[in-house]
N, C-alpha and C positions, 0 to 999 in steps of 0.2 A: 504494500499499500504506500509505503514512504517513497518507493521508486516512482510511482504514478504521480504523486504530488511533485517530486522533484522534476520530472519530465514536463509536467504542466507549468511549473514556475519557470523553467528554462525556456520553454515555448513563449510564454508571455513576455519574458525579458527580451528574447530575441526579436519578437515583433515590435516591442517598444523601442529598442535601440537600433534596429536595422531597417524595419519596414514601416514605421509609422510616418506617414507623410507630414503630419503636423510638426514633427520634430525637425524635419529637414526643410520645410517650406513655410513661408509666412505670407500673409496678404496685407501686411501694414504698409503705410507710406514711409519713405525714407527720404530725408532731405538731401538735395544734391543736384547736379547737372548731368543729364544723360543725353547721349547723342546717338544718331544714326546718320546714314548717308544723306537722307532728305531733310533732316531737321534736328531740333534739340528740345529738350524738356527740362524746366527748372522747377523743382519742388521746394517750397519754403514753408516752415512752420509759422503759423500766425495765431493770434489769440482769438478768443470767442468774439470780442467786440469787433475786431477787424473782419472776421468771417461774416457776422451779421451786417456789417455796413457795406459789404460787396454785393448784397442782393442776389447771391447765387451765381455770379459771373466769376469764372475761373477759380472757384474755391470748392473744397470738399471737407466733409466731416469724416474722419477715418473711423469707420464702425467695426474694424477688425477685432478679433479676439485679444490680440496683443495690446491694442491701444483703444482706449475710450476717451470720448470728449477731446479729441486732438483734432485741430483744424489745420488745413494746408492750402496754400496758394499753388496753383497749377498754371505755369506759363509755358504753352506749347507753341513752338515756332516751326514753320516750314520754310525751306529755302526756295525763293523765287528767282529762277534763272533770268527772267526778263529784267527785273530790277537789280539783280545781283545782291539781294539782301534778304534778311529774314522777315517773314510776315507772322504776326502773332495770331493764332486762331483761338477762338472762345469756346468754353464749355459753359452751358447754362443749366444750373440746378442739378448738379451731379448727385445721384442717389445710389446706394448699393442695391444691386438687382438680385444677387444671389447670396443669401446669408450664410448658407452652409457650405458653399463651394470653396475649394481650395485651388487656386486662389480666388479671391473676391473680385467681382466685376462691378464697376460703377459706371452708370449710364446717364447722359443728360437728356433733356427734353427734346432734342433733335436726333436722338439715336446714336450719337457719338459716345464712345466708351473708353475707359482707361482701366487697366488691370495691373496693379502692382504685384511683382513676383520677387521674393527674396529668399535665397538659400544661404547656407554658411559661407559660400564662396563668391556670390555675386548678387547684384540687385539689377533687375531689368523691369521695364514697363512695356506692356503691349497696349498700343493705342489704336482704336478704330475710329477714323475721322473721315466723313463723306465717302463711305464705302471702301476706304483703303486702310490696310493695316500697317503699322509701324512698330518695329521692336527697337527699343532704346536701351542701351547699356551704359 
């Protein structure tokens, strides 16, 4: 009987340390500048007052498990070859659309979305904007 319990405990620990997706991935926002060939993303922590004063434009409340009541400004720029400069795009009223998903998805009222993805080794964001996807590291 002790052997059965020992095997059970070893199996649970193996799943916990090796196979549990929550341990290796997170869906919280991380401050920083992230880039891809077509653009860049700047994520900055802000306070609740600033969040409320922006009326839902380019701000998000991080509803992930790791963070609660944390607010971020999202500045997403795409490179415009005609003007040879970056153009800032807007997100309007971003809300979390999948509460239990790993990672979480946040979508705005125009169907544009952002998905923070963090592992022990890297942080990246997947952004869907106007029907095109961008992966920023």
